[in-house]
C-alpha positions as CSV (number, residue, x, y, z in Angstrom):
1,M,35.1,22.2,5.4
2,G,37.5,19.8,7.2
3,K,38.4,16.3,6.2
4,P,35.8,13.8,7.4
5,V,36.8,10.9,9.7
6,V,35.5,7.3,9.4
7,Y,35.9,5.1,12.4
8,G,36.1,1.4,11.8
9,A,38.0,-1.5,10.4
10,D,38.9,-2.2,6.8
11,Y,37.4,-5.7,7.1
12,S,33.9,-4.4,7.7
13,V,31.4,-4.5,4.9
14,Y,29.6,-1.4,6.3
15,V,32.8,0.6,6.8
16,R,33.5,-0.2,3.1
17,I,30.1,1.1,2.0
18,V,30.9,4.5,3.6
19,R,34.3,4.5,2.1
20,L,32.9,3.7,-1.3
21,A,30.5,6.7,-1.1
22,L,33.4,9.0,-0.1
23,A,35.5,7.7,-2.9
24,E,32.8,8.1,-5.5
25,K,32.2,11.6,-4.4
26,G,36.0,12.3,-4.6
27,V,36.2,13.2,-0.9
28,D,39.5,12.7,1.0
29,Y,39.0,11.3,4.5
30,E,40.8,9.7,7.4
31,L,40.1,6.1,8.5
32,V,40.7,5.7,12.2
33,P,41.0,2.0,13.0
34,V,38.5,0.5,15.4
35,D,38.5,-3.2,15.8
36,I,35.3,-4.2,17.6
37,F,36.5,-7.8,17.8
38,A,39.9,-7.0,19.5
39,A,40.9,-9.1,22.4
40,D,40.9,-6.1,24.6
41,G,37.3,-5.2,23.7
42,I,35.9,-2.1,22.2
43,P,37.9,1.0,23.3
44,A,36.0,3.0,25.9
45,W,36.5,6.3,23.9
46,Y,34.7,4.9,21.0
47,F,31.3,4.8,22.7
48,E,31.3,8.6,22.5
49,H,31.1,8.1,18.7
50,H,28.8,5.0,18.6
51,P,26.8,4.3,21.7
52,F,26.1,0.7,20.6
53,G,29.8,0.0,19.9
54,R,29.3,-0.9,16.2
55,I,31.1,0.3,13.1
56,P,31.3,2.6,11.3
57,A,31.0,5.9,13.0
58,F,31.6,9.2,11.2
59,E,32.6,12.8,12.1
60,H,32.8,15.9,10.0
61,D,33.5,19.3,11.4
62,E,32.4,18.2,14.9
63,F,29.2,16.7,13.5
64,R,28.9,13.0,14.4
65,L,26.8,10.3,12.8
66,F,26.4,6.5,13.2
67,E,24.4,4.1,11.0
68,T,25.7,3.5,7.6
69,S,22.7,4.7,5.6
70,A,22.6,8.0,7.5
71,I,26.3,8.5,6.9
72,T,26.2,7.7,3.1
73,R,23.2,10.0,2.6
74,Y,25.0,12.8,4.4
75,V,28.1,12.2,2.3
76,D,26.1,12.5,-0.9
77,E,24.3,15.6,0.2
78,A,27.1,17.5,2.0
79,F,29.9,17.2,-0.6
80,D,30.4,18.1,-4.2
81,G,30.7,15.3,-6.8
82,P,28.3,13.1,-8.7
83,A,24.9,12.6,-7.1
84,L,24.4,9.1,-5.6
85,Q,20.7,9.4,-5.0
86,P,18.1,9.5,-7.8
87,V,15.9,12.6,-8.1
88,E,12.8,10.8,-9.3
89,V,10.8,9.8,-6.3
90,R,9.9,6.2,-7.3
91,V,13.5,5.4,-8.3
92,R,14.7,6.8,-5.0
93,A,12.1,4.7,-3.2
94,T,13.4,1.6,-5.0
95,M,16.9,2.5,-4.0
96,N,15.9,2.7,-0.4
97,Q,14.0,-0.5,-0.7
98,I,17.1,-2.3,-2.0
99,I,19.2,-0.9,0.8
100,G,16.7,-2.0,3.4
101,M,16.4,-5.5,1.8
102,L,20.2,-5.9,1.8
103,D,20.4,-4.9,5.5
104,A,17.5,-7.1,6.6
105,Y,18.0,-10.2,4.5
106,A,21.3,-10.2,2.6
107,Y,24.0,-9.2,5.1
108,R,23.4,-11.9,7.7
109,A,22.8,-14.7,5.2
110,M,25.6,-13.9,2.7
111,V,28.3,-12.6,5.0
112,W,27.9,-14.4,8.3
113,D,26.0,-17.5,7.6
114,V,27.8,-18.4,4.4
115,A,31.2,-16.6,4.0
116,V,32.3,-16.2,7.6
117,E,31.0,-19.6,8.6
118,R,32.9,-21.3,5.7
119,L,36.1,-19.2,6.0
120,E,36.5,-18.8,9.8
121,K,35.1,-21.9,11.4
122,E,37.2,-25.1,11.9
123,A,33.9,-27.1,11.7
124,P,31.4,-25.1,9.7
125,D,27.7,-25.5,10.4
126,E,26.6,-26.9,7.1
127,T,22.9,-26.5,8.0
128,L,23.5,-22.8,8.7
129,I,25.4,-22.4,5.4
130,A,22.6,-24.2,3.4
131,D,20.0,-22.0,5.0
132,G,22.1,-18.9,4.3
133,L,22.4,-19.9,0.6
134,R,18.7,-20.4,0.4
135,R,18.1,-16.9,1.7
136,A,20.8,-15.5,-0.5
137,S,19.1,-17.0,-3.5
138,T,15.9,-15.2,-2.6
139,V,17.9,-11.9,-2.3
140,L,19.5,-12.3,-5.7
141,R,16.2,-13.3,-7.3
142,V,14.5,-10.2,-5.9
143,L,17.5,-8.0,-6.8
144,T,17.3,-9.3,-10.4
145,S,13.6,-8.4,-10.5
146,L,14.3,-4.8,-9.2
147,K,17.3,-4.1,-11.4
148,A,16.6,-1.6,-14.2
149,A,18.1,-1.8,-17.7
150,G,21.6,-0.3,-17.7
151,P,24.9,-0.8,-16.1
152,C,23.8,0.0,-12.5
153,L,21.1,-1.4,-10.3
154,L,18.8,1.5,-11.0
155,G,19.8,2.1,-14.6
156,E,22.5,4.5,-15.8
157,Q,23.2,6.3,-12.5
158,L,25.4,4.8,-9.9
159,T,23.6,5.1,-6.6
160,L,23.9,4.2,-2.9
161,A,22.1,1.0,-3.8
162,D,25.1,-0.1,-5.8
163,L,27.5,0.9,-3.1
164,H,25.5,-0.9,-0.5
165,A,25.2,-4.1,-2.5
166,A,28.8,-4.4,-3.7
167,P,30.7,-5.1,-0.4
168,I,28.0,-7.5,0.8
169,I,28.1,-9.5,-2.5
170,G,31.9,-9.2,-2.7
171,Y,32.3,-10.8,0.7
172,F,29.8,-13.6,-0.3
173,L,32.0,-14.3,-3.3
174,K,35.0,-15.1,-1.2
175,V,33.6,-18.7,-1.0
176,A,32.9,-21.1,-3.8
177,E,29.2,-21.5,-2.9
178,G,28.8,-17.8,-3.3
179,Q,30.4,-17.7,-6.7
180,K,28.4,-20.7,-7.9
181,L,25.1,-19.1,-6.7
182,L,25.8,-15.7,-8.3
183,A,26.5,-17.4,-11.6
184,E,22.8,-18.4,-11.6
185,F,21.8,-14.7,-11.8
186,P,23.6,-13.4,-15.0
187,D,22.2,-9.8,-14.7
188,I,23.6,-9.5,-11.2
189,Q,26.8,-11.3,-12.2
190,E,27.4,-8.7,-15.0
191,W,26.5,-5.8,-12.7
192,W,29.0,-7.2,-10.2
193,E,31.8,-7.4,-12.7
194,R,31.3,-3.8,-13.7
195,I,31.2,-2.4,-10.2
196,A,34.1,-4.6,-9.0
197,A,36.2,-3.0,-11.8
198,R,35.7,0.5,-10.5
199,P,38.7,2.2,-8.9
200,S,36.7,3.0,-5.8
201,F,36.2,-0.7,-5.2
202,A,39.8,-1.6,-5.7
203,N,41.0,1.2,-3.5
204,T,38.8,0.1,-0.6
205,E,39.8,-3.5,-0.6
206,K,41.0,-4.8,2.7
207,S,44.7,-4.3,3.2
208,G,47.0,-7.1,4.3
């Protein structure tokens, strides 16, 4: 099989999720830069890979995918390496629930409403940040309730839930409010410290 290609930018949380899955499987890949926020706009050719102009997109031996969860499940099932999805049906269902929760409730609150608002805006919207922190607190509380005993979110096995959560929480921790809130949830704080120490996480850090 040929080398897979990931289209996207290294600043993207969702591109990083795909790159983490590839790294944990030990799969070499090519990252083709696509900056959807570029002044010139999204390149016209890219819409052949992602009809909605989002990132990431993925290609492997002329097979194309978009949507992060579809890509990471394909990566887990198409390549050799440690399994990233639980076999037991209820544990796998919990993994999918965590991923869905992160997409629906964590990403916007933690990344955009708190971190980006604080880091990128000259006059941050404090009301938006406060609301983002409130929703982030709910996410962390629920994540704590769902976490199994062991080093990973679902116990001993590293899964796609860990790889989905890590970049979102990592971005949240770029700001002091995120660091302070996470400290209120020691189980997730300890989990974060373990996953942030993995080589895959260091090797997918944004360059520059």
